[in-house]
N, C-alpha and C positions, 0 to 999 in steps of 0.2 A: 359028454359034450364038452367041447373046448370052452374055456372061459372067454366071455366077450370082453374085449379090452376097452370098448368105448362106453362102458357103463360103470358108475361108481357103486359103492356098497348099498346105496339106496335105490339102485336101478335107474339112476338119472344119467343123462349123457355127460360125458367128460371129454376133454382133450387128452388123447393118449400120451403117456410119458415115453418119449423116444430117446431119452438121455443115455440109455445103455446100448442102443443100437450103434454099430460102427458106421463111420462115414464112408460112403462110396460115391463114385461118379454116377449120376443118374440122368437119364434123358427121357423125354416123352414127346411124341408127335401126335397132334390132334388135328382134325379137320372140321370145318363147317362150310356152309355155302349159302348163297343168296341168289334166288331166281328173279331176274328182272327183265323188263321189256327192251325192245330194240332201241328206243329213244334214250333210255338211261345208259345202255351199253355204249352207244355212240358218244354221249356226253362224257362218260367216264373215260373212254378211249381217247377222245380228243381233248381231254382236260378242259371241258367247257361247262362244267357244272357250276352254278352260281356260287355255291359255298366253297369252292376251291378244289384242290387235288384230292379226290375222294380216296384213292388208294394210299397216298402218303398219310392222310389223316387217320385212315383205318389202321395202318401199320403202327403208327404211334399210339393209337388207342389200345391196340392189342398188347403192345409192350407195357403200357401203363397198367392195363388190367392184370397182366401176369405179375407185375410188381406188387399189386394190391390185393391179390387173391385172398390172403388171410384176413383182410379187412371186410370181405363180403361173404365168405364161406365160413361159417362159425367154427367148425372144428379143424380147419386147416392151420398148420403151423406156419409162422412166418419163416421163410427159408431164403438163403442167399441165392440169387439168380446169377449164374455165370454166363448165360447167353440166352437170347430169345431171337429166333429168326422166323419171319413171316413172309410167305410167298403167296402169289395170286396166280390163278390160271383160269382162262375163259373156256367154257364148254358151250357149244351151240346146241340148243334143244328146241327143235321145231322153230317157232317164231320168237322164242325167248332165248336168253343167254343166262348161263349159270356161272357165277363167280365162285370158284373153289378157293378156299382159304386154308393154307397149311401152316401150322405153327410147330416149331421144334424148340423146346426149352431144355436147359441143361443146368445142373447144380452139382455140388459135391456136399453131401449132407447125410443125415440119418433118417430122412423120410422122403417119400416120392415127390415127383414134380408133375404128376398127371393133371392135377387140378389147375395148375398154372397154365399149362398148354391148352386145356379145355376152356378156361376162362378167357384167355387171350383170343382164341378162335371165335368164341361167342361175341366178345366185345367188338372185334373187327367187323363181324357181320352186322351187328347192331349199328355200328357207326356208318357203314355203307347205307343202311336203311335210313338213318337219321339225315344223312347228307343228301339223299335222293328223294325223300318222301314228298317234296313239293311237286315233283314231276309225276309220281305215281305211288299211291299208298298201297297198291296191290302186290308189292314185292313179297316173296315168301322166303323166309330164312329156313334153310334145310337142316337135315340131321347133323348134329354135332357129336363127334365120337373120337375115341382114342384109337389111333392107328397102331402105335407100338410104344413100349416103354422098356428101358434097360436099367440095370443097376439094382442095388438092394441085395440083402442077404436072405430075408425071410420069404420073399415071393419070387418066383422065376420071372425071367424076361417074358414079355408078352408081345405077340405080333398078331394082329387081326388077320384072319384067313380069308374072310369074305367081307367085301366092302358093302355097306348098306346101299339100297337103291336111292 
């Protein structure tokens, strides 16, 4: 059995030493979503939510979350971000609307950037909820998942073949 690199000699969790790994360009794309009612969709689309421009604030929150991932996920290494791009897409679902949030993060380093992309997508969805909860607390944050990742030496590139429902 391969040695587990996330445990020390006492069997306790540790942050993995990545100092001997080569630096490579790495990217990760993650998605999340939030299902909301027609009233919230209209308010966001018309920029008439009382708290302000929901998508602009969610975008900034996502970027800030990516920058702070190592502060909230205990075993994540602080890594330099070379770019974080967040986009939004509306999907109509019966009487509701789903806001799909896509985040792509990029670095050049010795460890992956998947957690930064996932954290950014999650924070953006949570920010939409926070800014709209006065209108309806029944919003549902959907599945958050890694779409793809590139770069690195020890693990191959990854591309999700089937998107979650």
